[in-house]
C-alpha positions in Angstrom: 122.6 79.4 117.3 121.8 78.6 121.3 122.9 75.2 122.2 119.5 75.1 123.8 117.9 75.0 120.7 117.9 71.9 118.5 119.0 72.1 114.8 115.1 71.4 113.4 112.6 72.6 115.1 109.0 71.4 114.7 106.6 73.9 113.0 102.7 74.3 113.0 101.2 76.3 110.5 97.8 78.0 111.4 95.1 79.0 109.0 96.6 77.0 106.4 94.5 76.9 103.6 94.8 80.7 102.5 97.4 82.2 100.2 99.9 83.3 103.1 99.6 79.9 104.4 100.6 78.5 101.0 103.7 80.6 100.8 104.6 79.7 104.1 104.6 76.0 103.3 106.5 76.7 100.2 109.4 78.5 102.0 109.2 75.8 104.7 109.6 73.0 102.3 113.4 74.4 101.5 114.0 75.6 105.3 116.9 74.0 106.8 115.7 74.2 110.6 112.0 74.6 110.5 110.0 71.4 109.6 106.6 71.4 109.2 104.7 68.7 110.8 101.1 70.0 110.7 99.0 72.6 109.3 95.7 73.7 110.8 92.3 74.5 108.7 89.0 74.2 109.8 87.6 74.7 106.6 89.5 71.7 104.9 90.3 69.6 107.9 91.3 66.1 106.9 92.1 67.3 103.2 95.4 66.8 101.7 97.7 69.8 101.6 98.8 69.3 98.5 95.3 69.1 96.9 94.8 72.6 98.5 98.2 73.6 97.0 98.7 71.7 93.7 102.2 73.6 93.3 103.5 72.2 95.9 103.3 68.8 94.5 105.8 66.3 96.3 106.8 68.4 99.1 104.0 66.9 101.8 102.7 64.1 100.0 101.3 62.8 103.6 100.5 65.6 105.2 96.7 66.6 105.7 95.4 69.6 107.4 94.0 69.4 110.8 91.2 70.5 113.2 91.4 73.1 115.8 90.4 70.2 118.2 93.6 68.5 117.5 95.4 71.4 118.7 96.0 69.4 122.4 97.8 66.3 120.3 99.9 68.8 118.2 101.3 70.9 121.0 101.7 67.8 123.3 105.1 66.0 123.4 107.4 69.1 121.8 110.0 70.7 123.8 110.2 73.4 121.6 107.3 74.6 118.9 107.5 77.1 116.3 104.2 78.4 115.4 103.4 80.5 112.2 99.7 81.7 112.4 98.4 82.8 109.2 94.7 82.7 110.7 92.5 85.6 109.7 92.2 89.0 111.2 90.0 88.6 114.6 90.4 84.7 114.5 94.0 84.9 115.1 94.0 85.9 118.7 91.6 83.7 120.2 92.9 81.0 118.3 96.7 81.6 119.4 95.2 82.3 123.0 93.9 78.7 123.1 97.0 77.3 121.7 99.2 79.2 124.4 97.1 77.9 127.2 97.5 74.5 125.9 101.3 74.4 125.3 101.5 76.1 128.8 99.6 73.1 130.9 101.9 70.9 128.2 105.1 72.3 129.1 105.9 73.1 125.8 107.9 76.3 124.8 106.5 77.9 122.0 107.4 80.7 119.8 104.8 82.5 117.8 104.9 84.8 114.6 101.3 86.3 113.8 101.0 87.6 110.4 97.0 88.8 111.2 96.6 92.6 112.5 95.4 91.1 115.8 99.0 91.9 117.6 100.0 95.0 115.6 99.0 97.4 118.5 100.3 97.6 121.8 96.7 98.6 123.2 93.4 96.8 122.8 91.5 100.1 122.5 93.6 101.0 119.4 93.0 97.5 117.9 89.0 98.1 118.8 89.2 101.5 117.1 90.6 100.4 114.0 88.8 97.2 113.4 85.6 97.8 114.9 85.7 94.8 117.3 86.7 93.6 120.6 89.9 92.2 120.8 90.1 88.3 120.9 92.9 87.8 123.5 94.0 91.3 125.2 95.6 89.6 128.0 98.2 88.2 125.2 99.0 91.6 123.9 102.0 92.2 126.3 103.4 89.1 125.0 103.7 90.2 121.4 106.3 92.6 119.9 105.3 94.2 116.2 108.5 95.6 114.4 110.4 94.8 111.4 113.6 92.6 112.2 115.5 95.3 109.9 114.3 98.0 112.7 114.7 95.9 115.7 118.4 95.2 116.5 117.6 93.3 119.7 115.2 90.2 119.2 112.5 90.5 122.0 111.6 88.1 124.3 108.0 86.4 123.8 106.4 86.4 120.2 106.2 88.8 117.3 103.0 90.3 115.5 104.1 90.7 112.0 103.0 94.5 110.4 101.8 93.3 107.4 102.3 93.9 103.8 101.5 97.7 102.8 102.7 98.8 106.3 106.4 96.6 105.7 106.6 98.3 102.2 105.8 101.8 103.8 108.0 101.1 106.9 111.1 100.0 104.9 111.0 103.7 103.3 109.9 106.0 106.0 111.6 104.8 109.2 115.0 105.8 108.0 114.0 109.0 106.5 112.4 110.1 110.4 115.1 108.1 112.2 117.7 110.1 110.5 115.9 113.5 110.5 116.1 113.5 106.7 112.1 114.4 106.3 109.6 116.9 107.8 107.2 114.5 109.7 104.1 114.5 107.3 104.6 111.8 104.4 102.0 110.7 101.7 101.8 107.1 100.7 100.1 105.7 97.4 100.8 101.9 97.2 99.4 99.6 94.5 98.7 95.8 95.1 98.1 92.7 93.6 95.2 90.7 94.0 96.3 88.1 96.3 96.4 90.9 99.0 92.7 90.4 99.1 92.7 86.5 100.2 91.6 83.6 98.7 87.7 83.6 99.0 87.0 85.6 95.9 85.1 89.5 96.1 83.7 91.6 93.7 86.7 93.9 93.8 89.0 90.9 93.6 87.2 89.3 90.7 89.5 88.5 87.7 87.5 90.9 85.6 87.0 93.4 87.9 90.8 93.8 88.2 92.1 92.8 84.8 93.9 95.9 83.0 92.3 98.1 85.8 93.7 100.1 88.6 91.5 101.6 91.3 91.7 103.3 94.7 89.9 102.0 97.7 89.5 103.4 101.2 91.5 106.7 100.5 92.7 108.5 103.4 90.8 106.0 105.7 92.2 102.6 105.3 92.7 100.4 108.1 96.4 100.3 107.9 97.2 104.0 108.1 96.6 103.8 112.1 99.6 100.7 112.0 101.9 102.8 109.9 101.6 105.7 112.2 101.8 103.8 115.6 104.6 101.7 114.0 106.6 104.3 112.5 106.7 106.2 115.8 107.9 103.2 117.9 110.8 102.4 114.9 111.7 105.9 114.4 111.0 107.9 117.9 108.9 110.6 115.8 105.2 111.0 115.6 104.7 111.4 111.8 101.6 112.5 110.2 101.5 109.6 107.4 98.3 109.8 104.9 97.8 106.8 102.8 96.2 106.1 99.7 96.0 101.8 98.5 95.3 101.3 95.2 94.3 97.7 93.5 96.3 96.7 90.3 96.2 94.3 87.6 98.5 91.5 88.8 98.4 88.6 91.4 101.5 89.5 93.8 103.6 92.7 94.8 103.4 96.0 96.2 104.9 98.9 94.6 104.7 102.1 97.1 105.5 105.6 96.4 106.4 107.5 99.3 106.4 111.3 99.2 108.1 114.2 101.7 109.7 117.4 102.3 113.2 117.6 103.2 114.0 118.6 106.5 117.2 120.1 105.2 118.9 120.4 101.5 120.2 117.0 100.3 120.5 115.3 96.8 119.2 112.1 95.6 122.6 110.5 96.1 122.8 111.9 99.2 119.4 110.4 100.5 120.1 107.2 98.9 123.5 106.6 100.6 121.8 107.9 103.8 119.3 104.8 103.2 122.2 102.6 101.8 124.2 102.9 105.3 120.7 102.0 107.4 120.4 99.0 105.5 124.0 98.0 105.5 123.2 95.0 107.7 120.0 94.1 106.5 120.6 91.0 103.9 116.8 91.7 102.3 116.8 95.3 101.7 118.5 96.7 98.5 118.7 100.5 97.7 119.1 101.4 93.7 119.9 104.2 92.1 117.1 103.4 89.7 113.3 103.1 90.4 112.9 99.1 91.5 110.9 96.8 89.2 108.1 94.9 90.7 109.0 91.8 89.0 112.5 91.4 90.2 111.1 90.9 93.7 108.2 88.8 92.9 108.8 85.5 94.8 111.5 86.8 97.0 111.8 87.9 100.6 113.4 90.9 99.0 112.7 94.7 99.4 114.1 97.1 97.0 114.2 101.3 97.7 115.2 104.0 95.4 114.9 107.8 95.6 114.4 111.4 93.6 114.7 114.5 94.5 113.5 117.8 93.4 114.3 120.5 95.3 113.2 119.9 98.7 110.7 117.5 97.6 111.5 113.7 98.1 110.1 110.5 96.6 111.3 107.2 97.5 110.0 104.0 95.9 109.7 100.7 97.9 108.4 97.4 96.4 108.1 93.8 97.5 106.1 90.6 97.2 103.1 91.0 99.4 103.1 87.2 99.9 106.5 86.7 100.6 108.5 89.8 102.7 105.1 91.5 103.4 103.6 88.0 105.1 105.0 84.8 104.7 108.7 85.4 104.2 108.9 88.1 106.9 107.1 85.9 109.3 109.8 83.1 108.7 112.5 85.5 109.1 111.2 86.8 112.1 111.1 83.3 113.6 114.8 82.3 112.6 115.7 85.3 114.7 113.4 84.2 117.8 115.1 80.8 117.5 118.5 81.6 117.0 118.9 80.7 113.5 120.6 82.5 110.8 118.1 85.2 109.6 118.5 84.1 106.1 117.8 80.6 106.5 115.5 79.2 104.0 114.7 83.0 102.0 117.4 83.1 100.1 115.2 82.2 97.0 115.7 83.5 93.8 112.7 85.7 91.8 110.6 84.4 89.7 111.6 86.5 86.7 108.6 86.3 84.4 105.1 86.2 85.9 
């Protein structure tokens, strides 16, 4: 760790009352270097954090949610500030723009990891085409870099946009395949996700009676995460690939199980492809490459992702599973923040799985 970075960094959580924010706080409660001193939630300002998240009882007994108008007070007086943003898509960019402006005037050095979709594209026009709205802070886009930490050897300057849960599960599988030239650049992705991926506000499709004992596809081949997969896969692998994505809703709360299919570019056995993936991720502490298909429950609650492969002739299948709230969101964001601040990448994230949920 650089001598210029204090051993403990005050950490601000934005968008603090949703599922991802709850996971951020759960993981930060045991982090050796990141100290959450405030959580911002306009909908629950003044309310106790532990009232919103009863499972965190005893972790933050004196912490209440702050309001947006308190940002100048929250930012002022810190030499270095870590900001983890779990605000919704569209709301994150203007909120972070305001915070960074305040920090600049206060002389506070800030590192931001944004978990929304607002900083996943490098061009405002690509964001606007995908999300159907103007970008909330286009002037800030050059200050953010979007990638998985496993795919970027050098820690970027500035801030990070997290790729998101579906995209993380997909990129972990396909980037090495494309970068190593193992497959033709046309891939199919079918991924089933838990109900927490729909957020804390109830919707018709996330309502328990609609999801219990049920599986259904939604927005097949036209989901907004598909352009993100294509753009970020190209940046990470150097290959412009065609990706077709079918998301599905599953009858469980946490996790993503993705099945990726592609045609091999040259003859290879399952063992050879598996060894190639294992070598690619040999220095990645949170990616496991298994001999058998992974099981979702084995990663729930952890920052781990697990991959495996199957081959029949020139047809390749890769399985990828992770916890959408942890590796796909809060854990992946903290992993990036560790990197940005010079802490060990695994700090605060070596938590065991829940086992039975």
